[in-house]
C-alpha positions in Angstrom: -32.6 86.8 -35.1 -33.3 83.5 -33.8 -32.9 82.0 -30.9 -30.5 79.4 -32.2 -28.6 82.4 -34.1 -28.3 84.5 -31.1 -26.4 81.4 -29.4 -24.0 81.4 -32.1 -23.6 85.2 -31.7 -22.6 85.0 -28.1 -20.6 81.6 -28.4 -22.4 79.8 -26.3 -21.7 76.7 -28.3 -18.4 77.3 -28.4 -17.8 78.0 -24.7 -19.5 74.7 -23.9 -17.3 72.8 -26.3 -14.3 74.5 -24.7 -15.6 73.8 -21.4 -16.3 70.4 -22.0 -12.8 69.6 -23.9 -10.7 71.4 -20.6 -13.0 69.1 -18.3 -12.0 66.0 -20.1 -8.4 66.9 -19.7 -8.6 67.7 -16.1 -10.3 64.6 -15.4 -7.8 62.7 -17.1 -4.7 64.6 -15.5 -6.8 63.9 -11.8 -7.3 60.2 -12.2 -4.0 59.7 -13.2 -2.0 62.0 -10.7 -4.1 61.9 -7.7 -3.8 57.8 -7.1 0.0 58.2 -7.7 0.5 60.9 -4.8 -1.8 59.1 -2.3 -5.2 61.0 -2.7 -8.2 58.5 -2.3 -10.9 58.0 -4.8 -13.3 60.7 -3.6 -10.6 63.3 -4.5 -11.3 62.5 -8.3 -14.9 62.2 -7.8 -15.3 65.4 -6.0 -13.2 67.0 -9.3 -15.7 65.5 -11.7 -18.7 66.9 -9.6 -17.5 70.3 -9.5 -16.5 70.3 -13.0 -20.1 68.9 -13.9 -21.6 71.4 -11.5 -19.7 74.3 -13.4 -21.0 73.6 -16.7 -24.8 75.4 -16.7 -23.0 78.5 -15.0 -20.3 78.8 -17.8 -23.2 78.7 -20.6 -25.1 81.1 -18.5 -22.0 83.3 -18.1 -21.4 82.9 -21.9 -25.1 84.0 -22.6 -25.2 86.8 -20.2 -21.8 88.6 -20.5 -19.4 89.4 -23.6 -15.4 89.7 -23.6 -14.4 93.5 -24.8 -11.3 95.6 -24.6 -12.5 97.5 -21.9 -13.3 93.9 -19.5 -16.3 91.9 -19.4 -19.7 93.2 -19.7 -23.0 92.7 -19.8 -24.1 91.5 -23.3 -27.3 94.1 -22.9 -24.5 97.1 -22.0 -22.7 96.1 -25.2 -23.1 98.0 -28.6 -24.0 95.3 -31.5 -21.6 97.6 -34.1 -18.7 97.6 -31.3 -19.2 93.8 -30.4 -16.1 91.9 -31.0 -18.0 88.4 -30.6 -16.6 87.4 -33.9 -12.9 87.9 -32.7 -13.7 85.9 -29.5 -15.1 83.5 -31.4 -11.8 82.8 -33.7 -9.8 82.6 -30.3 -12.2 80.1 -28.8 -11.6 78.1 -32.1 -7.8 78.2 -31.5 -8.5 77.1 -27.7 -10.7 74.2 -28.8 -8.5 72.8 -31.5 -5.5 73.4 -29.0 -7.4 71.4 -26.4 -8.4 68.7 -29.0 -4.4 68.4 -29.9 -3.7 67.9 -26.2 -6.4 65.2 -25.8 -4.9 63.3 -28.7 -1.5 63.5 -27.6 -2.4 62.9 -23.9 -3.8 59.9 -25.0 -0.8 58.9 -26.7 1.6 59.5 -24.4 -0.5 57.5 -21.6 -0.7 54.5 -24.2 3.2 54.6 -24.3 4.2 55.5 -20.9 2.0 52.6 -19.4 3.0 50.2 -22.0 6.6 50.6 -21.3 6.7 51.1 -17.4 8.3 48.3 -15.4 8.3 47.6 -11.8 11.4 48.8 -10.5 10.5 48.0 -6.5 9.7 45.3 -5.0 6.5 43.8 -5.8 4.3 40.2 -6.1 6.4 38.3 -8.8 8.9 37.5 -6.3 6.5 35.9 -4.2 4.2 34.1 -6.5 0.3 34.2 -6.8 -1.7 35.5 -4.4 -3.6 32.2 -4.5 -1.2 29.9 -5.8 -1.4 26.0 -5.4 1.9 23.8 -5.3 1.8 20.4 -7.1 3.6 17.5 -8.5 6.4 17.7 -11.3 5.1 17.4 -15.0 6.1 16.8 -18.5 5.1 19.2 -21.7 6.6 22.4 -21.3 5.4 23.5 -24.7 3.4 26.3 -24.1 5.7 28.5 -21.5 6.8 31.2 -23.9 10.1 33.1 -23.6 9.9 36.9 -22.7 11.0 38.8 -25.8 11.9 41.8 -23.4 14.9 40.0 -21.6 17.8 38.6 -23.1 17.9 34.7 -22.8 21.2 35.1 -20.5 19.6 37.2 -18.1 16.7 34.6 -16.9 16.8 32.8 -13.9 15.3 30.7 -11.4 16.2 30.5 -7.9 15.4 26.8 -6.5 14.3 26.4 -3.0 17.8 25.8 -0.8 18.1 22.5 0.6 18.0 22.5 4.5 20.7 19.9 5.6 20.2 20.2 9.4 17.0 19.3 10.9 15.9 21.5 13.2 12.0 22.4 14.1 12.2 25.5 12.0 14.9 24.6 9.7 13.3 23.9 6.5 11.2 27.1 7.0 14.5 29.3 7.6 15.7 27.6 4.2 12.9 28.3 2.2 12.8 32.2 3.5 16.5 32.9 2.8 15.7 31.2 -0.7 12.9 33.5 -1.0 15.0 36.6 0.4 17.2 35.9 -2.4 14.5 35.5 -5.1 12.9 38.7 -4.1 16.1 40.8 -4.3 16.9 39.7 -7.9 13.6 40.0 -8.9 13.6 43.8 -7.8 15.6 44.0 -10.8 13.8 44.9 -14.0 17.1 43.6 -16.1 16.4 40.1 -14.9 13.4 37.9 -16.0 13.3 35.7 -12.2 11.3 32.9 -11.9 8.3 33.1 -9.6 8.0 31.3 -6.3 5.4 29.3 -7.0 6.9 27.6 -10.2 10.5 27.6 -8.3 9.0 26.0 -5.5 7.2 23.2 -7.5 10.6 21.3 -7.7 11.1 21.6 -4.0 12.7 18.2 -3.1 12.6 16.4 -6.6 15.8 14.9 -8.1 15.5 16.6 -11.5 18.4 17.3 -13.5 18.8 21.3 -13.7 19.0 21.5 -17.2 15.4 19.8 -17.5 14.2 22.5 -14.9 15.8 25.5 -16.8 13.8 23.8 -20.1 10.5 23.3 -18.1 10.8 27.0 -16.6 11.9 28.6 -19.8 15.2 30.0 -17.9 18.9 30.0 -18.9 20.3 30.0 -15.6 19.5 28.0 -12.1 20.6 29.3 -8.5 20.5 26.4 -5.9 22.4 25.8 -2.5 22.0 24.7 1.0 21.6 25.7 4.4 22.8 24.1 7.8 22.0 25.8 10.8 23.6 24.9 14.3 22.3 27.1 16.9 23.5 30.7 16.3 25.8 29.8 13.4 24.9 29.2 9.8 26.6 27.5 6.7 25.3 28.5 3.3 26.4 27.6 0.0 25.1 28.8 -3.1 25.9 28.6 -7.0 24.5 29.8 -10.2 24.4 27.1 -12.9 24.4 27.6 -16.6 21.5 25.3 -17.5 22.8 24.7 -21.1 25.9 22.7 -20.0 26.2 22.6 -16.1 29.0 25.1 -16.0 28.9 27.0 -12.6 29.3 30.5 -13.3 29.6 31.3 -9.8 29.7 29.7 -6.4 30.6 30.2 -2.7 30.4 29.3 0.5 29.6 31.3 4.0 30.1 30.5 7.6 28.4 33.2 9.5 26.0 33.9 12.5 22.4 34.6 12.3 22.8 38.3 13.1 25.0 38.1 9.6 22.7 36.1 7.4 21.1 39.2 5.6 24.5 40.5 4.6 24.8 37.1 3.5 21.7 37.0 1.4 22.6 40.3 -0.1 26.1 39.3 -1.3 24.6 36.2 -2.9 22.0 38.4 -4.9 24.6 41.1 -5.5 27.1 38.6 -7.2 24.3 36.7 -9.4 23.3 40.0 -10.6 26.6 41.0 -11.5 27.3 37.4 -13.2 24.4 37.8 -15.3 25.9 41.3 -16.5 23.6 43.5 -14.3 25.3 46.8 -13.6 24.8 47.6 -10.0 24.6 50.9 -8.8 24.1 52.4 -5.1 20.2 52.9 -5.9 19.7 49.4 -7.6 21.5 47.7 -4.3 19.1 49.6 -2.0 16.3 48.4 -4.3 17.3 45.1 -3.6 17.8 45.4 0.1 14.2 46.9 0.2 13.0 43.7 -1.4 12.5 41.4 1.5 11.7 41.1 5.3 15.2 41.1 6.7 14.2 39.6 9.8 14.7 35.4 10.7 11.6 35.0 12.7 9.6 37.2 10.2 10.8 35.5 7.4 10.1 31.8 9.0 6.6 33.0 10.1 5.8 34.1 6.7 6.8 30.6 5.1 4.4 29.0 7.4 1.9 31.3 6.6 2.3 30.3 2.6 2.4 26.5 3.7 -0.9 27.0 5.4 -2.5 29.2 3.0 -1.8 26.5 0.3 -3.1 23.8 2.5 -6.2 25.9 3.3 -7.3 26.1 -0.5 -6.5 22.6 -1.1 -10.1 22.1 0.3 -12.5 25.0 0.3 -14.5 23.7 3.1 -14.0 25.6 6.5 -11.7 27.7 4.3 -12.3 31.0 6.3 -11.3 29.3 9.9 -7.9 28.2 8.3 -7.2 31.4 6.9 -8.0 32.9 10.0 -5.6 30.5 11.9 -2.9 31.3 9.7 -3.2 35.1 9.8 -0.9 35.8 12.8 2.0 34.6 10.8 1.5 37.2 8.2 1.0 39.5 11.0 4.4 38.8 12.3 5.9 39.3 8.7 4.2 42.7 8.3 5.5 43.8 11.7 9.0 43.3 10.4 8.2 44.3 6.7 5.3 46.7 6.5 5.3 47.1 2.9 5.5 43.5 2.0 2.7 43.6 -0.5 2.4 40.0 -1.0 2.0 39.3 2.6 -0.9 42.1 2.9 -2.8 40.4 0.2 -2.5 36.8 1.3 -3.7 38.3 4.8 -6.8 40.0 3.3 -7.8 36.4 1.8 -9.7 35.4 5.0 -11.7 38.6 4.9 -12.4 38.0 1.2 -13.9 34.5 1.9 -15.8 35.5 4.7 -17.7 38.5 2.3 -18.3 35.7 -0.1 -20.0 33.2 2.6 -22.1 36.1 3.9 -22.9 37.6 0.3 -24.0 34.5 -1.0 -25.9 33.1 1.9 -23.6 30.3 2.6 -24.0 30.9 6.2 -25.7 33.6 8.3 -23.9 36.5 10.2 -22.4 35.6 13.4 -23.1 39.0 14.8 -25.0 42.4 13.4 -22.8 44.0 10.9 -20.7 41.2 10.4 -20.5 41.3 6.6 -19.6 45.0 6.3 -16.8 44.4 8.9 -15.1 41.7 6.5 -15.5 44.0 3.4 -14.2 47.0 5.4 -11.1 44.7 6.2 -10.7 43.7 3.0 -10.7 47.2 1.3 -8.5 48.3 4.1 -6.0 45.6 3.7 -5.9 46.2 -0.4 -5.5 49.9 0.5 -2.6 49.4 2.4 -1.5 47.3 0.0 -1.5 49.6 -2.9 0.0 52.6 -0.5 2.9 50.1 -0.3 3.5 49.2 -4.0 6.1 50.8 -6.0 5.1 52.6 -8.7 3.9 50.4 -11.9 1.9 48.1 -12.9 1.3 46.0 -9.9 0.2 49.1 -8.2 -2.0 49.6 -11.1 -3.6 46.2 -10.7 -3.9 46.8 -7.0 -5.7 50.3 -7.9 -8.5 48.0 -9.7 -8.6 45.5 -6.7 -9.2 48.0 -4.3 -11.7 50.1 -6.5 -13.7 46.9 -6.6 -14.3 46.9 -2.8 -15.2 50.6 -2.9 -18.7 51.8 -2.8 -18.4 53.6 -6.1 -16.8 52.5 -9.1 -16.3 55.9 -11.0 -13.5 55.8 -13.2 -13.1 51.9 -12.9 -12.9 51.0 -16.6 -9.9 53.3 -17.2 -7.9 51.8 -14.5 -8.8 48.2 -15.7 -7.6 49.2 -19.0 -4.4 50.8 -17.5 -3.9 47.5 -15.3 -4.1 44.9 -18.2 -1.4 47.1 -20.3 1.9 45.0 -20.5 4.2 45.2 -17.3 6.8 43.0 -15.7 4.7 40.1 -14.7 2.7 41.1 -11.7 0.0 38.8 -10.1 -3.4 39.6 -10.6 -6.3 38.1 -8.8 -9.7 40.2 -8.9 -8.7 42.3 -11.9 -9.0 39.1 -14.3 -12.6 38.2 -13.0 -13.7 41.9 -13.1 -12.2 42.4 -16.6 -13.7 39.2 -18.1 -17.3 39.6 -17.0 -17.2 43.1 -18.9 -15.9 42.4 -22.1 -11.7 42.8 -21.7 -11.3 39.1 -22.6 -8.4 39.8 -25.1 -6.5 41.7 -22.6 -6.7 39.6 -19.9 -5.4 36.6 -22.4 -2.2 38.8 -23.1 -1.8 39.6 -19.4 -2.2 36.0 -18.0 0.3 34.8 -20.7 2.6 37.6 -19.4 2.1 36.3 -15.5 2.7 32.7 -16.8 6.2 33.6 -18.6 7.3 34.2 -14.9 5.3 31.8 -13.1 4.3 28.9 -15.4 3.5 26.4 -12.7 1.0 28.9 -11.1 -2.4 27.1 -11.0 -4.8 29.5 -10.5 -3.0 31.6 -13.7 -3.3 28.5 -15.7 -7.0 28.3 -14.8 -7.6 31.9 -15.7 -5.8 31.2 -19.2 -7.9 28.4 -20.0 -11.4 30.2 -18.6 -10.5 33.1 -20.6 -9.7 31.5 -23.5 -13.2 29.8 -23.5 -14.6 33.4 -22.9 -13.1 34.7 -25.9 -14.8 32.3 -28.1 -11.9 30.0 -28.6 -12.6 26.6 -26.6 -10.4 24.6 -29.1 -7.1 26.6 -27.8 -8.4 26.6 -24.1 -8.5 22.7 -24.1 -5.1 22.5 -25.6 -4.0 24.8 -22.9 -5.8 22.9 -20.1 -4.5 19.7 -21.5 -0.9 20.9 -21.2 -1.2 22.1 -17.8 -2.9 18.9 -16.5 0.4 16.8 -18.4 2.8 19.3 -16.6 1.2 17.8 -13.0 -1.0 20.9 -12.4 -3.6 18.5 -10.9 -6.3 21.6 -10.2 -9.7 20.5 -10.0 -10.6 24.2 -11.3 -8.4 23.6 -14.6 -10.7 20.2 -15.0 -13.9 22.4 -14.7 -12.6 25.1 -16.8 -12.0 22.2 -20.0 -15.8 20.8 -19.0 -17.0 24.3 -19.6 -15.1 24.8 -23.0 -16.5 21.3 -24.0 -20.1 22.7 -23.3 -19.3 25.6 -25.6 -18.4 23.3 -28.3 -21.0 21.3 -27.7 -18.9 18.0 -27.4 -21.5 16.3 -24.6 -20.3 12.9 -25.8 -16.5 13.4 -24.9 -15.5 11.1 -22.4 -14.4 14.0 -20.1 -17.9 15.4 -20.0 -19.1 11.9 -18.9 -16.5 12.0 -15.7 -17.2 15.6 -14.9 -18.8 14.6 -11.8 -16.2 15.0 -8.7 -17.3 17.1 -5.6 -14.3 19.2 -5.9 -13.8 22.7 -8.0 -16.0 25.8 -7.5 -19.1 24.1 -8.1 -21.5 23.1 -5.1 -24.1 21.8 -7.5 -24.0 18.7 -9.8 -22.5 19.2 -13.1 -24.8 17.2 -14.7 -27.3 20.0 -14.4 -25.1 22.1 -16.8 -24.8 19.1 -19.3 -28.5 18.7 -19.4 -29.2 22.0 -19.8 -26.7 22.3 -22.4 -28.4 19.3 -24.0 -31.6 20.6 -24.1 -32.8 18.1 -21.3 -34.3 20.6 -19.4 -37.0 18.3 -17.4 -34.2 16.5 -16.2 -32.1 19.5 -15.5 -35.2 21.0 -13.7 -35.6 18.1 -11.4 -32.0 18.0 -10.3 -32.3 21.7 -9.6 -35.1 21.5 -7.5 -32.9 18.8 -5.4 -30.2 21.0 -5.3 -32.2 24.0 -4.1 -33.5 22.2 -1.2 -30.5 20.9 -0.3 -28.4 22.2 2.7 -25.5 23.2 0.6 -27.2 25.4 -1.9 -26.3 29.1 -1.4 -27.1 32.1 -3.4 -24.6 32.3 -5.9 -24.6 28.5 -6.9 -28.7 28.8 -7.2 -28.7 32.0 -9.1 -25.9 30.2 -11.5 -28.1 26.9 -11.8 -31.4 29.1 -12.4 -29.9 31.0 -15.3 -28.6 27.6 -17.2 -32.0 26.0 -16.8 -33.7 29.2 -18.3 -35.6 29.8 -14.9 -35.1 34.1 -15.0 -37.6 34.6 -11.9 -35.5 32.4 -9.6 -32.2 33.7 -11.0 -33.4 37.4 -10.3 -34.7 36.3 -6.9 -31.5 34.9 -5.9 -29.3 37.9 -7.7 -31.1 40.5 -5.9 -30.6 38.8 -2.2 -27.0 39.0 -3.2 -27.0 42.2 -4.3 -28.4 43.6 -1.0 -25.3 42.4 1.2 -21.9 43.9 1.7 -19.8 42.9 -1.2 -22.8 41.7 -3.4 -21.4 43.6 -6.7 -18.2 41.8 -6.0 -19.9 38.5 -5.9 -21.9 39.4 -8.7 -19.3 40.1 -11.2 -17.5 36.4 -10.1 -20.7 35.2 -10.6 -20.9 36.6 -14.2 -17.4 35.5 -14.9 -18.1 31.9 -13.7 -21.3 31.9 -15.6 -19.8 32.5 -18.8 -23.7 32.2 -20.1 -24.1 36.1 -21.0 -26.0 37.8 -18.2 -27.3 35.6 -15.9 -30.0 37.6 -14.0 -31.4 41.2 -15.4 -29.8 44.2 -14.0 -33.1 45.5 -13.1 -33.3 42.9 -10.2 -30.0 44.1 -8.9 -30.0 48.0 -8.3 -27.0 48.3 -6.2 -24.8 46.3 -8.9 -26.6 48.1 -11.9 -25.5 51.5 -10.4 -22.1 50.4 -10.2 -21.9 49.1 -13.5 -23.3 52.6 -14.7 -20.7 54.3 -12.8 -18.0 52.5 -14.3 -19.2 52.6 -17.9 -19.0 48.7 -18.2 -20.4 46.7 -21.0 -23.7 44.9 -20.1 -25.1 42.3 -21.0 -21.6 40.4 -21.2 -20.7 38.0 -24.0 -22.1 34.6 -24.0 -19.3 32.0 -24.4 -21.9 28.8 -23.8 -25.6 29.1 -25.0 -27.8 27.0 -22.9 -30.9 26.5 -25.0 -33.7 27.3 -22.2 -31.8 30.3 -21.5 -33.8 33.0 -23.8 -32.5 36.2 -22.3 
């Protein structure tokens, strides 16, 4: 009997297949369950390692031993005439078939479960984007899509309550009370609630309620006013039906500051009930848990949000600005440790520091500063993930905390789960990583979902324009970008994303290309380099590139980008390798791949740390090419 036939007789092949099926099932269970019960990624990694180690012993056991009616015996001790290996083979066949059925069923259940899952507790949809930018009012609302999962009458925007008194913190108090009500309503899955960024977009503007409602795509609007006098406060609130201006509910409350949260709860509950939401005690508890419930803390949080927007208006010195406002978020978190939005906003300072150091924008102020910043970023996202309620927002945070980790095992499945339909959750790093590694269509749908709740979120509008171009849809990208600008979202990153769409189309004579020379946006290098490189004017593009590389503002991120588009492969690899050697280098290289949109900006062999993480995650490389630059031949 040949060796191959002996392997078959001893059921070694069947044992190997059965072991593989069982291993896949166990990995899927641990990958899904462990994060939800608070176990770290290392627990999943340990399970995978143990199962991999057990594969060879399982095959050796199948070769050396046989299952008999008297128990397990060495194969050499079993009389061939009495061997029951054919019966064992049939049992193994049934086990394999049953396992494969479970695999298929598990995949189907997972898809259905996560597709239908909604956030039922407090998350970020009421608090706005992680990196939102408030701008002036605008016009065309044609691209704001209704959410078919919510009846039209159960959609509402909570506009900023007007501060009727002029105390130093009265405006912040009024904004904080507004957001407490907004977050309470946003905690109810029955309601589609416009996010803070878009609701506050209309602050201080004398625009009729029907026009605001039409722009935001909602049927109802909450508005009100707040007047403080010492420890006393008067709050008025009304729920207005946008179609005819009819006041569905209104009330006035004269209370003390000690009673303000009881008033906030009563207002939110009355609005919910008026919109036909049936409230039981569990839903009331969810609404109560959604806010900060501390006057000083929510005033501090509003000051932090204001400082955050101002810091992002000009990235020069942004890390110092963000560190200066972090005490406001710490005050809010001291009163509400589970306030996920505050946790992520606080983390942004560490994120910018990681980028500054990994890109050689500046040198470390002390040895180990980069590692400390990366660890601070990882810790904040870990705490945010633990605080988030089970659901899609938590799945997104699971991706984002994993991106900062030392290994990326299981990252692809986490991204795929995070991009399933949810309940208007906020995204940030997830979009960049998913775009860079071939999941553009899912990102487009996810971004449109977020914009249904937050149509005036500038960063989400930018992501949509940029991702449409990534997906090979530059015409649609330009249309969406034009709509965003006409609605008043004067965000320079949107303009740069539109420039990329024009480059993808090769429309270099378009006036918008000729005027794309501003200093704002994400580019430190002259945009003319991109335009000349696309036009095939490589000599001129290289001259500008060399001037940029010799300047004080050149960093390794920008230098790699420039080298890639002009086709200088050696320089691109050199600077990419510098980034790869720094703490957080994989995060920065993912961002570079996302922004360049030029395929692989560098060779993976030049970035061994990044390469190892991509292989761990099973992510696609090289990425697709949205913009073909003639000199880039790799």
